[in-house]
C-alpha positions in Angstrom: 89.9 114.7 96.6 91.1 116.3 99.9 93.5 114.6 102.1 92.7 112.7 105.0 93.8 114.9 108.0 94.7 111.9 110.3 97.5 110.7 108.0 99.0 114.4 107.8 100.2 113.9 111.2 104.2 114.0 111.5 104.0 111.1 114.0 102.5 108.7 111.4 105.5 107.9 109.1 105.1 105.3 106.1 101.6 105.5 106.1 101.3 106.8 102.4 100.1 103.5 101.1 97.2 103.3 103.9 96.0 106.8 102.6 96.3 105.9 98.8 94.0 102.8 99.8 91.7 105.0 101.6 91.3 107.4 98.9 90.7 104.7 96.2 88.1 103.2 98.3 86.3 106.9 98.3 86.6 107.3 94.8 85.1 103.8 93.9 82.2 104.4 96.4 81.1 107.4 94.4 80.5 105.2 91.2 76.9 104.0 91.0 76.7 101.7 88.0 76.5 98.9 87.9 74.5 98.3 91.2 76.2 95.6 93.5 75.8 93.8 96.8 78.3 92.4 99.1 77.5 89.7 101.3 79.1 88.2 104.2 79.2 84.4 103.9 80.6 83.6 107.2 84.1 82.2 107.8 86.0 85.1 106.5 84.1 84.7 103.3 82.5 87.5 101.2 80.4 87.5 98.0 80.2 90.4 95.7 77.2 90.3 93.1 76.9 92.7 90.6 73.9 93.2 88.0 75.3 92.9 84.6 72.2 92.0 82.7 72.9 91.7 79.0 76.8 91.1 79.3 78.0 88.0 77.9 81.2 86.2 79.7 83.6 87.4 76.9 82.4 90.9 77.6 83.3 90.9 81.4 86.9 91.0 83.0 87.8 90.3 86.5 91.4 91.2 87.5 93.3 91.8 90.5 95.8 94.7 90.4 98.0 95.9 93.3 95.5 94.8 96.1 92.6 96.0 94.0 89.9 93.8 92.4 88.8 95.4 89.2 85.6 94.2 87.4 85.2 95.7 83.8 82.4 95.2 81.2 82.5 96.4 77.8 79.2 95.9 75.6 79.7 95.3 71.8 77.2 96.4 69.4 73.6 94.9 69.5 74.2 92.5 66.4 73.0 95.3 64.0 70.0 96.4 65.9 69.3 100.0 64.9 69.0 102.6 67.9 65.7 103.8 66.4 64.3 100.3 66.8 63.8 100.6 70.4 60.5 102.4 71.7 62.0 102.4 75.3 65.5 101.3 76.4 65.7 100.8 80.1 68.5 98.2 80.3 71.9 100.1 80.4 73.9 99.5 77.3 77.2 101.2 78.6 80.5 99.8 79.6 81.8 100.0 83.1 84.6 99.8 85.5 83.9 99.0 89.0 86.8 98.5 91.6 86.9 97.3 95.2 90.1 97.8 97.4 91.1 94.4 98.9 92.6 94.1 102.5 96.1 92.3 102.7 95.3 88.5 102.8 92.0 88.6 100.7 92.0 86.3 97.8 89.6 85.9 95.0 88.2 82.2 94.9 86.4 82.5 91.6 83.6 84.4 89.5 80.3 83.1 88.2 77.9 84.7 85.8 74.3 83.4 86.6 71.1 84.9 85.3 72.6 88.3 84.7 74.2 88.4 87.9 78.1 88.2 88.2 79.3 86.5 91.6 82.7 87.0 92.8 83.6 85.1 95.7 86.5 86.1 98.0 88.1 84.7 101.3 90.4 85.5 103.9 92.2 82.4 104.9 93.6 82.2 108.5 97.2 83.3 108.6 99.6 80.5 109.7 101.0 81.1 113.1 104.7 81.7 112.6 107.1 81.6 115.3 110.6 82.5 114.8 113.3 81.8 117.3 115.9 84.6 117.5 119.3 83.6 118.4 121.0 85.3 121.2 124.7 86.3 120.4 127.3 86.6 123.0 129.9 89.2 122.8 133.4 88.8 123.9 
C-alpha cells in the first residue's frame, strides 16, 4: 500500500498512529465478504449488521483489539454432508475476518445474532467535561 502523502510532511510529527489507522481502514474496505451495513442510529450510536447465514453463535467471534473491531467466523464441517450432495451451493461456507477501525471513545455495547444477521451495536458516549485548575507558582 502506498503511503499517504499528507503524513509525509516534516511539519506533522507524531502522527504515525493516525497513518496506520487510515492504512488499516483502507485495507479493510477492500474486503467484500461477508456483506454488511452500517446504520446511524442517532445520538452517537451505530449498528453494524453482517450477513452471516449458516453460522452458529459459537462459530462467530467479536473482539476489540487496539481500537479495531475484529469480527471472525469459522465454519465447521456440515455434519458429515458430502460436497457431492449439493447440486448448487450458493451459500458461502468459508470463514471470514472483517475489521473496522474505531475512533477514540467508541465502545461496543453488544452483539446479537438474529435470522442470519449479526448485529453489533456501538456508541460514543459524550465525554465528560474536565476542568483542571493549574496553580500559579511564584518565584522569589
